[in-house]
N, C-alpha and C positions, 0 to 999 in steps of 0.2 A: 499502719495504714491510716490515711487521713479520712476523717468522716465529718459530716455536716450536722451541726446542732442548730436549731432555730426555735424561737418561741415568740408569741405575741400575747401581751397581757392587756386587758381592757378594764377601765374603771369608769363607772357611771359618773356623770358630772355633778350629781347631787350627793356623792359620797364624800363625807368630811375627812376621811383618812385614806389617802392614796397609798400609804405604805403597807397596809394590811389587808385591804379589800380588793385586791386585783384578781381578775378572772382570766384563766388561760383559755384562749380561743383555739379549739382543736380541729376545726373544719376548714382552715385556710388552705386554699389551693395555690395562691400566687401572691407575692408581695413585690411591689415596685417602689423604690425609694430614690429621691433625687435630692442631693445636697450640693450647694453651690457657693462659690466665693462671693456671689451676689445673693446674699441670704434671704432676700425678700421673695425668692422663688422656690424655697424648699417645700417639698411635699412628699407624701407617701400614700399609696393605694393598696388596699387589702381586699382580695376577692375570697368570699366565703361560700361554701356549698349550700348551707341552710336547708338540710334535708327534713323530710317529715319526721316529727319527733314523738308525738304522743296525742292521746285523746284526753280532753278535759272531762270533768264529771258530767257536763251537759251533752257529751257526745261530740263536741266541736273538735275537729282535727286541726292541730297547729304544728308549725314547723319549729325547728330548733331555737331560732332567735326571736320567737314570739312568746311573750309572757302569758301567764295564766289569765291576765286581764285582757288578753287578745290585742295587746299593743306591742309594737316592735320594741325590743329592749334597748336599742341604740338611740342616742339623741345627740343633736349638735352640741358640741362642747365637751363630749366625753374624751377621756385621755386614753391613748394607746401607746404602748412601748414595745419596740421590736428588738429582739436580741438574736445574734447569730455568731457562730464560731466554726472554723475549720480546725480540727484538733487531731493530734496523734495520740494523746493520752486518754485514759478512760476517766471521764468526768461528766457531770451534768452541766447544763447551761447555767451561767451565773446571773441571777436576777436581783442581786443585792444592790443597795444604793451606790456602792462603789464599783459596780460591775464593769469589767473590761469588754464584756460581750454586748453591751447596749449600743445599738446603732442609731436609734432615733426615738425621741419622745415627742409626741404630736397630739394635736387636738382635732377632733372630728368636725369637719366642715360641711360635708355633703354625703348623702346616702342614696345610692342607686340600687333599685330592686329590679330584677329581671326574672321572669318565670315563663314556663311552658309546661306541656303535659309531661315532659321528660325530666326537667330539672328546675331548680330554684336557686338563684344566686343573689348575693348581696355584695355590692362593692362599696367599701368605706373610703371616701376621699378625705385625707387629713392634711393639715398644714402644721409646721412647727410654730413656735412662738413668734418668729420673725415676721410671718406673713402679715398679720394685722398690725403689729407694732411698727414695723419699719415703713409701712405705707401710709400711716397717719400724717395729716398735714399740720404743720406747726409754724408759729412765728416766734423766733428766738433772737435775742440780741445780746451778744457777748462783747462789751466795749473794749477797745484797745487799752484804755487807761485803768484796767482792773487787774486781777490776778489770774485771768483765764489762760490756760494753755491748751494745746490740742487734745491731750488725753483727758483733761478735766472737762472740756466741751463734749467729747465723745461720751464720757461717763454721765454727764448731766442729761444729755439727749436721751440716752438709753433709760436712765432711771425715771425721768419725767414721763416717758412713754409707757413704762411697764409697771407703774406703781398703782396698786389697787387696795381697797379697804375690806374686801371680803375675807372669808376664812379658808380659802383654798390653800393648797400646799405650795409654798413659795420660799424664796430665800430671805434671810434676815440681813442686816447690814454687815454681818461678818461672813456672808457667803454660806451660811449653814442652811440646808434645806429643811424647813419645818412648817407645821401648820401655824397660821397667823403670821407668817412672814409677810413682807410688804412688797417684794419685787418678784415679778415673773422671770426676770433675767438677772443672773449674777453678773454685775458690771463693776468690779472693784479694780483699783489700781494694783499693779503687780507688787508694789512695795508694801501693801497691806495684807498680802496673802500669808497663809501659814502652810506648814507641811501637810496638814490634814485637809485644809481647804485653800488650795492655791488660787491666786488671782491671775488674770491674763491680759489686762490692759497695760502695755508697756508705758511706764512713766519716767524712764530715763532713756536717752538716745543710745545708739550703738557704741559711742565712745564714752558712755556713762555720764555725760553732761546732762543737765536738766533741759526740758523743753522750754523754748522762749515764750514769754507772754505774748498772746495774740488776740485779735478781735475778729468777730465774725457775726454777720446778721443776715437773716433770710426771712422772707415773707411768704407764708403759706407754701412751704416746701416740705417734702417728706423727710422723715427722720433719716432714711437711707441717704438722701442727698446731703443733709447736714454732715453726717459721718464721713461720706465720701469726700466732701470739700475740706473737712478738718484733717483728712489723711494725706493731703498733698504736701510736696516739699516746701511750698510757699508758706504753709502753716506750721511746719515742723522745724524750719530754720528761721533764724532771726532776720529782720528786715535788712540789717547791715550785711549779713552773709549773702542774702539773696541778691542785693545790689552788686556785691563784689563777685558774684558767681562762685561762691565757696560753699559747697553743700556738705554739711555733716550728715544729713539724710538725703540721699540722691535718688530715691524712688518713692512712689506712693506707698503709704502704709496699707497693709491688707487687713481684712477683718471678716469674721464669721461667728456664728453661734453654734456651739457644739451640741452633741447628742444629749448632754445633761443641762442644756439651756444656760451655758456660761459663755459670756461674750469675750472673744479674742480680738485684740488689735495689736499688730506687730509689724516690724520691719522685715521685708522678704530678703533674708540673708542668702548669700551664695553658698553653695555646698562646699564644705571643707572636709579633709580626711587626714588620717594619721594611722599609726599602727600601735598595737598593744606592746608595751615595753617588757611586760612579763605576763605569765599565765594568771588568769583569774578564775575563781570558782563560781558557782551559781548564786552565791549570796552576798558577795562583797558589794559595798555601796560606794567605793572609790575605784575609778577605772584609771590605771596607769598608762600614759601614752608616751611615745617618743617625743612628741611636741604637741602641746595643747593650746599654744598661744593664739592660733587662728580661730579657735572655736568660740561661738557666742558665749556670753556669761551664763546662760542657761538654755536648755533646749532638749532635743531628742537625737539619739544616735542609733545606728544599726551596726551590730557586730554579727557576722554570719547571718543567721535568721532571727536573732533576738533584737527587739527594740527596747531601748533604755532611755528613760527621762533622767536629766540631771539638773541640779539647781545652782552649781558653782564651778569655778575652774581655778587651777593654779597653772604655772607654766608647763607642768608635766602630768596633770591629773584632771579628771572630771569628778566632781564631788556631789554628795547628796543624791545618789543614783537610786532610782526605782526600777527594779529589774523586771523584765518580761511584761512590758506594757502592751496595750492594744491587742491582747489575745495571744501574744507570742510567749515562748517558754524560756525562762531563765535557765541557762546551762553554762558549763565551764567553757572557756575560750583559751586558745594557745597563744603564746607570745608570737608576735609578728602578724596576728590577724588584723585585717583592715577594719578601721573604725571610720565611719562616714556619717555626716550629718544629713545625708539624703538617703532615700530608699532606692536601692540598686535593683534595676530590672534588666536582665540579660536574656535575650531570646534564646531558648533552648537550654537555659541553665536555671534549675529550680532549687538549687542547693540552699538558698536563703528563704525559701517558701514563696517567692514571688513568681507565679506561673503566668507567663504572657501567652494568652490564647490567640490574639490577633491584634493588628494595628492598622490604623488609617491616618497617615501623617502627610502633611503638605508644608513645604517651605513657602509661606505666603508672600507673594510679590505683587499680585494683581490688585490688592486693596490698599496699597501704600498711599498715605497722605502725608505730605511734608509742608504744605502751605494751606492756611485757613484764612478765608475772607469772612469776616464776621460783622454782624450788626449788634452793637451793644445797647440798643434802645434809643431813647430820646433824651436830650440834655435839658437844662433848665428853661431854655427858650422854646422847647418843643421840636428842635431840629434833630434829625437822625445822626447817629454816631456810627460810621462805617470805617473799618480799618482792616489790616491784614497781619498775619503772623507767619514767619518762616522758621522752621526748625533747622538751625545751623548744624545740628549733629547728624542730620540724615546722611545715609550712604547711597541714596538714590540720586543719580545724576540729573534726571529730568524733574521738572516741577510737576507735582501731583497735587492738584488743588481741590478744595471743597468749600462750600458755603455753610456757615453755621449761624442761626439766629439766636444770639445770646441776649435777648431783649430784657431779661430780668436784671441785667447788670446795673443799668442806670436807675431802674425802679428801686432796687435795693439801696443804692447809694443815696438817692434823694429821700427815701423813707427814713434812713438812718439820720440824715441831717434834720429832718422834721422832728424825729424822736429826741434828738440831742438839743433841740431848741434853736438851732441855727437858722431855720426857715419857719416863718409864721404866715398864716393866711392874711391877705390884705387885698382890698378892692383896688388899691393903687399899685400893687406889685406887678413887676414886669415878667416874673417867672410864672410858668404854667406847669401844673402837674395834676393829672387825673381830673381834668375839667375844673380846676380851682386855681386861683391866683395866689402867689406867694412872694414874699420879699425877705431879704436878710434882716435879722434882728438889729444888728449894728455892726459897723466896720471899725477897725479890723476884727476879723473873727478867725478862729482856728477850726478847720473842718474835722470831721470825725476821722479822716485818714491822715491828718497831721499837717496839712498845708495851712499857711497864714495868708488870707486874701483880704484885699482892701476895697475892691470895687465889684460891681455886678459882673462885668465882663471878665475880670480876673477869676472870680468865683466859678463862672461857667467854664472858662478855659481849663482850670485845674480839675474840675469834675470830668471833663472830656478826656484829659490826660490820664486820670486815675482809672477811668472806665476802659479806655482803649489805646491811647497813643504812647504812654510811657512803656519802656522796656519791660517793666514789672507790673503793667496794668492788669486789671482783672480779666480783660479780654485775652491778653497774652497768656495769663495763667491758665484760663480755660482751654485755649488752643494748644498750649504746651502739653497739658494732660492728654488731650485728644491725640496729638501726633506722637507722643511717647510710644504708644502701642502700635502705631501705624507708619512710623518714619522709616523703618528698615525691614527687610525680609526676615521672617522668623519662623521657626518650626511651630506648627500648631496641628492638633488632631486628637484622635481618640485611641486609647490603649484598652483592650479588652483583657481582663485579668480573671484568674480564679478568685473567688470571693475573699475580700480583705477590707478591713475598715480604714480606708484612706480618709484623710481629712482635707477639706478645702484649704489650700495654702501650703500643703506638703510639697517638699522638693523631691523630685525623683530624677534618677540618672539612668538614661536609656542607652542600651547598646544592642545593635542588631547587625550581624555580619551580612545578612541577606541584602541590606540596603546601605551598608557602609556608614551607619550612624554609630559613632563611638563616644561614649561617656557624655552624651548630650544632656545638659541640665535643663529640666522642664519644671513648670509649676502647675500643680493640680488646681484647676478652676472649678471643676464640677465633678461630682461623684454620683453614679447611678447604680443602685443595687437591684438585682433581680433574683428573687428567692422562690423556689418551689420546694416540694417535699424532699426532693433528692438532689437539688442543684442550687448553688449560689455562685453567681457571676457578678463581676463589678466592672463597669465601664468608667474610665476616668478621662475627662477632657483636659488636655494639657497644652501648654504653650511656653515658649521661651519668655523669660522675664523681660519687662520693658527695659529700654536702654537707660543706663545711669546718666544723670545730668553731668 
């Protein structure tokens, strides 16, 4: 019989040792958790009863969460960790550092108190590490002529955002969580990971080739926007490949921060499947398949109701397997069992532990956009740059247009030219930027984006081309990313499930005879957990992957 286990542990923000001084909160009535592929919006809310608890020596009556000093025991910055599991076996909740039951680790942001003659409640509103970190504004410049690649830029942005000097519980440079660590978020390249402390920023492409050297600069943009722009196909493919329309990486990379504050940055792979070529027991770490050539070099698979992580492949096996992950149970499996890289959800079939409670799905057609008219800002002479982009891969017959003000494009380009020394302030300059006059240092000069120009008019023309008019201009790149998710009708909606620890970015395969949806691959964009004393349900927002380039 399946039963629910849950627990929330609280640690005061002035506690120097988060590993030993955790307090179990026993009067929680409701927990609501949201985790998203847009990780700047992750949060959790905890509602506590706060009953009358005791009399102090002076006769003062206090409630459970009021200290003897007559102060509320919770403070902004406190840490809360929530654990949950739906289990068949007899065990207690796992609250260890390597727990598979941990759903979220978060920081107290807001305290709401509500009282009446009949009851007293406290609601703790918390955010995970991404809330404050990914919304900070930064100015970064990663020049083209350096050694920067997209994963290195992503890692640098994360580490600069989450590096502190206090003595809180953090990660060291090897990804080991310890006191006196320097990073709030573990953001290491996958190649530097170990079996005990794996890393999750992919630093080789799906075909195992290295990422190309790229440049990127932004002025006062959030870390989230830096990472989002570093995740585009234009940043993960070489300039030559982009110009030739040959895409090694043909979708935007996805990213999120998990329940243990580890940063994931990965290519959204299509679901693949095979079958077991022979029976396996509950402990083997190599899984034999009839054909493993289509599986990614590492990842997660599902066999029956067991989830398994693996770290390597051969033509017929998955190697380095960790059995029974994410709260599932390692068991024996028979030859011929289906092995899939996605989580299978079949309405009315709970044999794999995935119980679909309800669904609300729409094949979105009314919000299609396949053409963008955009404003890329002002050029060197102060004139506007207006152009358009049409997604030639659209399956919609009619033009579906929208307008987008990408005004920061020209601003970023000109700022980069100033930082590179190509433009200098001059009272005789013919160029204008932010109420100042500029001129070129000397001609000919090589622009930051690689063009050689010899006159003022040529300089401004090439800037306008780079901003908007070239096929691979920044405006075209922005518009391409916008229309990828809106160029064609795609399934999108919400699946209501019995409680399960889905991750943003998970691939699920939905089948429902009631609506004629068969083996539809969907991507989990957002996860919402609702937990009470006797119930745990999980809503996942899903949609079809964006079109490949």
